[in-house]
N, C-alpha and C positions, 0 to 999 in steps of 0.2 A: 565663512563657508556658506554657500548659497543653498537654497532649498533643494534645487536639482542635484547638487553635488551630494547632499545628504541622502537623497533618494537613490542615487547611483551607488553610494557606499552600502546602503542597506541591501540593494539588489545583489551586489557582489558578495556580501556576507551570506545572504540566503543561498546563492549559487554554491559557495564553498561548503556550507552545511549540507546542502542537498548532495553534493558530490561525495562528501565523506560518508553520508548515509548510504548512497548508492554502492560505494565500495564494500560496505558491510553486507549488502544484499547479493554478493556474488554467488552465494549458494542458490542453486536452482532447485525448486521443489520437485521431488520425484513422484510423490503420491498425494492424493487428495487428503488423506488422513493427517498429513503434516500441517495442513492449513490452520487448524485451530491453535496449536501452539505457536505457529509462525505469526499469526495475527496478534497474539498476546505480546510476543517479543517486539514486534514492530510498533505496537501502540506505546510500549514503554520507551522506545527510542524516539518516537515522534513527539512525545510529550514536551511541549514548550520549545522544541528545536526546529521542527519542520513546519512551514506554513501549510495550512489546510488545503490551499489551492493546488499544491503539488504532491500531496501524500499519495493519492490514488495512482498518479502517474509513475511514482517510484516503484510501485508494486508490479506493474505489468511485465517488466523484463524477467522476473523470476517465476512467472506462472507456467504451468504445463500447457501443452498444446490444447488439451481439452478445456482448460480454464480460459485460454484465449478465445476459443470458439464460443464459449458461454458469454464471455464479456462482449464479444462482437454483437450479441443480441441486445445489449443494454442501450437505451437511448443515450445520445451524446451528452446530454446534461448530467446523466448519472455517472458518467465516466470520470467526472471531476470531483465526485464526492466519495471519499474513502469509505465512509460508513455504508453507503449504498452498495459499493463494489464488494466490500467484505460480507455484508449480510446476504447479498445475492449469491455469492459463491458458496457460502456456508449452507444456505437454503438449498441450492441446487445439488450440492454433495451430501445433503442431509446430515450435516455435521453439527448437531447440537451437542452440548456436553453429555447429555444422557445417551444419545446414539453413539457418541465416541467411546464412552465408558463401556457400553454393551459390546462393542467390537473387540474389546480386549479383555 
């Protein structure tokens, strides 16, 4: 097996894992207060399965229209970083654990 064949197999594996994770994300977020628990669940799924370079891209299809508008304001470099996208949305929605607890 050549080096390039191995790289191709790794890319196919990553594609299959990403596809499986995408199928899990069929649920579309309805309200911004769902984001905190959603991000916790996603991080558990991402652990050691999904490459960092695609994590943020997997989230975008489930976001609300308001979230997509907010994300459009981020610089392109930040869109590839899951942590920056997550922190930005939580900050914009003011969803810290303390604020979240106070709402309920």
